[in-house]
C-alpha positions in Angstrom: 0.1 -0.2 -0.1 1.5 3.5 -0.8 1.9 6.1 1.7 0.8 9.8 1.8 3.6 11.7 2.0 3.4 14.0 5.2 4.3 17.3 3.3 1.2 17.2 1.0 -2.1 19.7 1.4 -5.3 20.3 -0.5 -5.2 23.0 -3.3 -5.8 26.6 -1.8 -7.7 28.9 -3.6 -6.0 32.2 -2.6 -2.2 32.4 -1.3 -2.4 33.9 2.0 0.8 36.4 1.1 -1.5 38.4 -1.4 0.3 41.6 -1.7 -1.8 44.2 0.0 -3.7 41.4 1.9 -3.7 42.0 5.3 -5.6 40.3 8.6 -5.4 37.1 7.2 -7.0 38.5 3.6 -6.7 36.8 0.9 -7.8 39.1 -1.8 -6.4 42.9 -2.3 -10.0 44.1 -2.4 -9.2 47.4 -3.0 -6.9 47.3 -5.7 -9.1 44.6 -7.4 -12.1 46.9 -7.3 -9.8 50.2 -7.9 -8.8 47.6 -11.5 -12.2 46.4 -12.0 -13.9 50.2 -11.9 -11.0 52.0 -13.7 -11.3 49.1 -16.9 -15.4 50.0 -17.2 -15.1 54.0 -16.4 -12.0 53.7 -19.1 -13.7 53.7 -22.4 -16.8 56.0 -21.3 -14.6 58.4 -20.3 -12.5 58.5 -23.3 -15.8 59.1 -24.9 -16.7 62.0 -22.8 -13.3 63.6 -22.9 -13.3 63.3 -27.1 -16.5 65.0 -27.1 -15.5 67.6 -24.9 -11.8 68.1 -26.6 -14.2 68.8 -29.8 -16.8 70.9 -28.5 -14.2 73.0 -26.8 -12.4 73.6 -29.6 -15.3 74.5 -31.2 -16.3 77.4 -28.4 -12.3 78.6 -28.8 -12.8 78.8 -32.6 -16.0 80.9 -32.7 -14.5 83.2 -29.9 -11.6 83.6 -32.5 -14.1 84.0 -35.4 -16.1 86.8 -33.4 -12.8 88.8 -32.4 -11.7 88.4 -36.1 -15.3 90.1 -36.9 -14.9 93.0 -34.0 -11.5 94.2 -35.5 -12.7 94.2 -39.0 -15.7 96.1 -38.1 -13.9 98.7 -35.6 -12.3 99.7 -39.0 -15.9 100.2 -40.2 -16.7 103.2 -38.4 -14.5 105.2 -40.6 -15.8 104.7 -43.9 -19.9 103.7 -42.9 -21.2 107.0 -43.0 -21.3 110.0 -44.6 -20.0 112.2 -42.2 -16.8 109.7 -42.3 -15.8 111.2 -45.5 -16.4 114.9 -43.8 -12.4 115.3 -43.5 -11.3 118.4 -44.5 -8.5 121.3 -43.4 -8.0 124.5 -43.9 -5.1 126.6 -44.5 -3.8 130.2 -44.5 -2.2 132.0 -47.1 -0.4 134.2 -44.4 0.2 132.4 -41.0 1.8 135.7 -39.9 -2.3 137.1 -40.1 -4.2 134.0 -39.1 -4.0 130.3 -38.5 -6.9 127.9 -39.4 -8.3 124.7 -38.6 -11.1 122.7 -40.3 -13.7 120.3 -38.5 -15.5 117.6 -40.5 -18.3 119.2 -42.8 -16.9 122.5 -42.8 -17.6 123.6 -46.5 -14.8 123.7 -48.9 -13.8 126.8 -50.8 -11.3 130.0 -51.1 -11.9 132.9 -49.3 -10.4 136.7 -48.6 -9.7 137.5 -45.4 -8.9 140.9 -43.9 -8.3 142.0 -40.3 -8.1 145.3 -39.6 -7.9 145.0 -35.2 -6.9 142.1 -33.3 -9.0 141.9 -29.9 -6.7 143.1 -27.0 -7.1 143.3 -23.2 -7.0 146.4 -21.1 -3.8 147.3 -18.9 -3.9 150.1 -16.7 -0.8 151.6 -15.2 -1.4 154.0 -11.3 0.0 157.4 -11.0 3.0 156.5 -8.4 2.1 155.5 -4.7 4.8 156.2 -2.9 8.8 155.7 -3.5 8.3 152.1 -3.3 5.8 149.3 -2.8 6.4 149.0 1.1 4.7 152.5 1.4 1.4 152.5 3.5 -1.8 153.3 1.4 -4.9 153.3 3.4 -7.4 150.6 4.9 -11.1 149.7 3.4 -12.4 148.3 1.0 -12.0 148.1 -3.1 -14.3 146.4 -6.1 -12.5 145.5 -8.6 -14.2 145.0 -12.2 -13.7 143.4 -15.1 -16.5 143.4 -17.3 -19.8 142.5 -15.5 -17.9 140.4 -13.1 -16.7 141.7 -9.8 -15.1 140.8 -6.7 -14.1 142.8 -3.2 -11.2 142.9 -1.0 -10.7 143.9 2.1 -7.6 146.0 2.9 -6.3 146.0 6.4 -4.0 147.2 8.5 -2.3 143.7 7.6 -1.7 144.2 3.6 -2.2 148.5 3.3 1.1 149.1 1.5 1.2 148.8 -2.1 2.1 145.1 -1.8 -0.3 143.8 0.2 -2.9 145.3 -2.2 -1.5 144.0 -5.2 -1.1 140.3 -3.4 -4.8 140.8 -2.0 -5.9 141.0 -5.6 -4.0 138.5 -7.2 -5.4 136.0 -4.2 -8.8 136.7 -4.1 -11.1 133.7 -4.8 -14.1 134.8 -7.4 -11.2 137.0 -9.0 -12.3 136.6 -12.9 -8.7 137.5 -14.1 -7.3 140.9 -12.9 -3.5 140.9 -12.4 -2.0 143.6 -10.3 2.1 143.9 -10.6 4.0 146.9 -8.7 6.3 148.3 -11.3 9.3 150.4 -9.6 10.2 153.5 -11.6 12.3 156.3 -11.0 9.3 158.7 -9.7 8.5 155.3 -7.2 6.2 152.6 -7.1 3.4 152.2 -9.8 0.4 149.5 -9.9 -0.3 148.3 -12.8 -3.8 146.2 -14.0 -4.2 143.8 -16.9 -6.7 141.9 -17.7 -6.5 137.9 -19.1 -9.7 138.4 -20.8 -9.6 140.5 -24.4 -12.5 142.4 -25.6 -14.0 145.9 -25.5 -16.4 144.7 -22.8 -13.9 143.6 -20.8 -12.8 147.0 -19.4 -11.3 147.1 -15.8 -12.7 149.5 -13.0 -11.8 150.4 -9.8 -14.0 151.6 -6.9 -13.9 152.2 -2.9 -17.3 151.1 -1.8 -16.3 151.5 2.7 -17.8 155.2 2.2 -14.4 156.5 2.7 -11.8 157.9 0.9 -8.2 156.2 2.2 -8.2 154.0 -1.4 -9.3 156.9 -3.5 -6.0 156.9 -5.3 -6.6 153.4 -6.3 -10.1 153.6 -8.2 -10.8 154.2 -11.8 -13.4 153.9 -14.3 -15.2 155.9 -17.3 -15.4 158.8 -15.5 -12.6 158.7 -13.4 -9.5 158.6 -15.4 -6.7 160.3 -13.2 -5.3 158.0 -11.3 -4.4 155.8 -14.3 -3.1 155.4 -17.6 -4.0 153.1 -20.0 -1.2 151.2 -21.6 -2.9 149.0 -23.6 -7.2 149.8 -24.5 -9.8 146.8 -24.7 -10.5 146.2 -28.1 -12.6 143.8 -29.8 -11.2 142.0 -33.2 -12.4 143.4 -36.4 -12.5 141.1 -39.5 -14.0 140.2 -42.5 -14.5 137.3 -44.5 -15.2 137.3 -48.2 -16.4 141.0 -47.7 -18.7 140.2 -44.9 -17.6 142.6 -41.6 -17.6 141.1 -38.3 -16.6 141.4 -34.7 -15.4 139.7 -32.1 -14.0 140.0 -28.4 -11.6 136.9 -29.2 -8.8 136.6 -31.1 -10.1 132.9 -31.6 -13.2 133.2 -34.1 -15.7 130.1 -35.2 -17.0 131.0 -38.4 -18.0 129.1 -42.2 -19.7 126.4 -40.0 -16.5 124.5 -38.8 -13.6 126.7 -39.2 -11.8 128.3 -36.8 -9.5 131.4 -37.2 -6.9 132.6 -34.6 -6.1 136.0 -35.6 -1.9 137.0 -35.2 -1.9 139.9 -37.2 -3.6 142.6 -39.3 -3.5 142.8 -43.1 -2.0 145.8 -45.3 -4.1 147.8 -47.4 -6.1 146.1 -49.9 -4.3 143.1 -49.4 -6.3 140.0 -48.1 -5.0 136.7 -46.5 -6.8 133.8 -48.0 -8.2 130.6 -46.5 -8.5 127.4 -48.3 -10.6 124.9 -46.9 -10.4 121.3 -48.7 -11.0 117.7 -48.5 -8.4 116.0 -46.8 -7.9 113.4 -49.0 -5.0 111.6 -47.3 -6.9 110.8 -44.2 -9.6 108.8 -46.6 -6.8 107.3 -47.9 -5.1 106.1 -44.8 -8.8 105.1 -44.0 -9.3 103.1 -47.0 -5.8 101.2 -46.5 -6.8 100.6 -42.9 -9.8 99.0 -44.0 -8.0 96.6 -46.5 -5.5 95.9 -43.8 -8.2 94.6 -41.2 -9.8 92.4 -43.9 -6.3 91.1 -44.6 -6.2 90.0 -41.1 -9.7 89.0 -40.9 -9.3 86.6 -43.7 -6.1 85.0 -42.3 -7.9 84.4 -39.8 -10.7 82.8 -41.4 -8.2 80.8 -43.2 -6.3 79.6 -39.8 -9.9 78.2 -39.0 -11.6 77.1 -41.8 -8.2 75.7 -43.7 -6.0 72.5 -44.2 -2.5 73.0 -43.4 -0.5 71.2 -46.0 2.8 71.4 -44.2 2.0 70.3 -40.6 -1.1 68.0 -42.0 -3.8 69.3 -39.7 -7.5 70.6 -40.4 -8.7 74.3 -39.1 -11.2 73.8 -36.1 -14.0 75.2 -38.3 -13.1 73.2 -41.5 -16.1 72.5 -43.4 -18.6 74.0 -40.6 -21.2 76.1 -42.5 -21.4 78.8 -39.8 -17.8 79.9 -40.9 -19.0 79.6 -44.8 -22.1 81.6 -44.3 -20.1 84.7 -42.5 -17.5 84.6 -45.6 -20.1 84.3 -48.3 -21.7 87.5 -46.5 -18.9 89.3 -46.2 -18.0 88.3 -50.0 -21.2 89.2 -51.3 -21.0 92.5 -49.7 -17.3 93.6 -50.6 -17.8 92.4 -54.8 -21.6 93.9 -54.8 -22.1 97.0 -57.4 -23.3 100.1 -55.6 -25.4 102.7 -56.8 -23.0 105.7 -56.7 -24.5 107.3 -59.3 -21.5 107.0 -61.4 -21.2 104.1 -63.8 -17.4 104.5 -63.3 -16.7 104.2 -59.7 -19.5 102.1 -58.2 -16.9 98.8 -56.6 -14.3 98.3 -55.0 -12.7 97.3 -58.2 -13.6 100.7 -59.9 -11.8 102.8 -57.3 -8.4 99.9 -57.3 -9.2 97.8 -54.7 -8.7 93.9 -56.3 -8.6 90.9 -55.3 -4.7 88.6 -54.9 -4.5 85.3 -55.3 -4.9 84.1 -51.9 -7.9 86.1 -51.1 -7.0 89.1 -49.8 -7.3 93.0 -50.9 -4.5 94.9 -52.3 -5.1 98.6 -53.5 -4.1 100.3 -56.3 -2.8 103.8 -54.6 -2.5 105.8 -58.1 -6.3 104.6 -59.1 -7.7 105.3 -56.0 -6.2 108.6 -55.5 -7.7 109.0 -59.3 -11.2 108.0 -57.9 -11.2 110.5 -55.2 -10.2 113.7 -57.5 -12.2 112.8 -60.2 -15.2 112.0 -58.7 -15.4 112.4 -54.6 -18.7 111.8 -54.2 -18.9 108.4 -55.8 -16.5 106.9 -53.4 -18.3 108.1 -50.4 -21.2 106.6 -52.0 -19.4 103.4 -52.4 -18.2 102.9 -48.8 -21.2 104.7 -46.7 -24.1 105.2 -48.7 -27.4 103.0 -48.8 -25.9 99.9 -49.9 -23.0 101.2 -49.4 -20.1 98.1 -49.2 -18.1 99.4 -45.2 -22.5 100.2 -44.1 -23.5 96.9 -45.2 -20.8 95.2 -43.6 -20.9 96.7 -40.6 -25.0 96.3 -40.9 -24.6 92.8 -41.3 -21.6 92.1 -38.8 -23.8 93.9 -35.9 -26.4 91.4 -36.7 -24.2 88.1 -36.5 -22.4 89.5 -33.7 -25.7 90.3 -32.0 -27.8 88.9 -28.7 -29.9 87.1 -31.6 -27.5 86.5 -34.3 -26.0 83.5 -35.7 -23.2 83.1 -34.2 -24.9 83.7 -30.7 -27.3 81.2 -31.5 -24.2 78.8 -32.7 -22.2 79.8 -29.0 -25.4 78.8 -27.0 -25.3 75.5 -28.2 -21.8 74.8 -28.0 -22.2 75.8 -24.4 -25.5 73.5 -24.2 -23.1 70.6 -25.0 -20.3 71.3 -23.3 -22.6 71.4 -19.9 -24.0 68.1 -21.0 -20.9 66.6 -21.1 -19.9 67.7 -17.7 -22.9 66.4 -16.8 -22.4 63.2 -18.1 -19.0 63.0 -16.7 -20.6 64.2 -12.9 -23.2 61.2 -13.6 -20.1 58.4 -15.0 -18.5 59.4 -11.5 -21.4 59.0 -9.6 -22.0 55.6 -11.1 -18.5 54.6 -10.7 -18.9 55.6 -7.2 -21.8 53.3 -6.7 -20.0 50.5 -8.7 -17.0 50.9 -6.2 -19.5 50.3 -3.3 -20.8 47.5 -4.5 -17.2 45.0 -5.8 -16.3 46.5 -2.5 -18.9 45.3 -0.6 -19.2 41.9 -2.8 -15.3 41.1 -2.6 -15.1 41.9 1.0 -17.2 38.8 1.6 -16.0 36.8 -1.1 -12.6 37.6 0.7 -13.9 36.8 3.9 -15.5 33.2 2.5 -12.0 32.3 1.0 -10.4 33.3 4.5 -12.6 31.0 5.8 -11.8 28.2 3.2 -8.1 28.9 3.5 -8.6 28.2 7.6 -10.5 25.0 7.0 -8.1 23.7 4.3 -5.2 24.2 6.7 -6.8 22.2 9.7 -7.5 19.3 7.4 -3.8 19.6 5.9 -3.0 19.6 9.6 -5.4 16.9 10.7 -4.3 14.6 7.4 -0.9 14.9 8.7 -1.4 13.7 12.5 -3.1 10.5 11.5 -1.3 7.2 11.9 0.9 6.1 8.8 -0.6 3.3 7.1 1.9 0.2 6.6 1.7 -1.3 3.3 1.4 -5.4 2.8 4.3 -5.2 1.5 6.0 -3.0 4.0 
């Protein structure tokens, strides 16, 4: 009879030394559950991540599209209204007589300007008042007036000298523009009163209002002229434009509905200076070039979004996108349309020198554009800013597309909704995996307990069999 080996034992269902097992466990439940959950979650999460990445790319691309349209639209504001083409400038034939500036809309033309008198400010010099500024004049109250504005100066013992009185005038809070200065002469100190305001109405008067006479030496008025000598009179400017005479209290004159003249000197007899107001085509050309540059920048962004890069073998995020195609087609339609400008010669961008290159960008023939502006400025203005004009139509179209109810906002809302839905799917999947983790942990923990029990039983039986007496074979 064959004997049973003392070292043999039943096969164990699991090793009691499994990595991470503790307390007699035969299965690493945490590791096993984690791997099972990860295997279940991975393909679903990968699909969600892929969709999220695609939506995020579309949202980013839509933001780039909006930015490109907004930047291009900014260039249209200098061309999309008739007022945009009211860019005039004024020149003077004799800048020693006057300088000139013109605002938008100023009437173009040439005008004769004569200046017979400049506006001037009054200046009064007193008789000598003591040997120097420290001599005491007196105390009381002075009322100083400049035109219709006046202010009071209280003279006390603390400021009763000529220097004190001058300082009190200069520092008065409601002084409308009278400056007091002490001038020292060989005959003594004098008080100089100067107005900062030109014009015949801006004369200086000084009155003593305290019913006394201590300050009588400082008074001046139309009927009291003995105390001061007029060094400079208060005069209005006297001038004429194209034979129409006028006066002004200031040497800065706003006239001709948008033209400002600054008078600097008088014209010689029978020799008028010339004011010329012309359209500033240089500004218009600059605005048109800026429009072309902005369009080309936008076209480059469109190409990046919807084209294919053969060098990197990558497609743009909006390649084949119907929204991008719609936007591009709408802009091209406005660019290449014929516009009713009142001219059969200048009624399209190409007719004024703006054409398309082989890569889809625009280019400007400067000579042809300048000829169009000089030949028919009104037609060029209408081409951009008139009803149905290129800039006006583009501005209106882009405003609609970028508006709250436009196609771009509609697409943006749809993509945001998709992004939120994918976030919800991720959250739901995480919740499901948390529940699966709990369920599997319970199941494998129970199995672990069972296996541990079986292992204990197996060990007991192995020991029991080993302790039995050996059975001798008949041939032993």
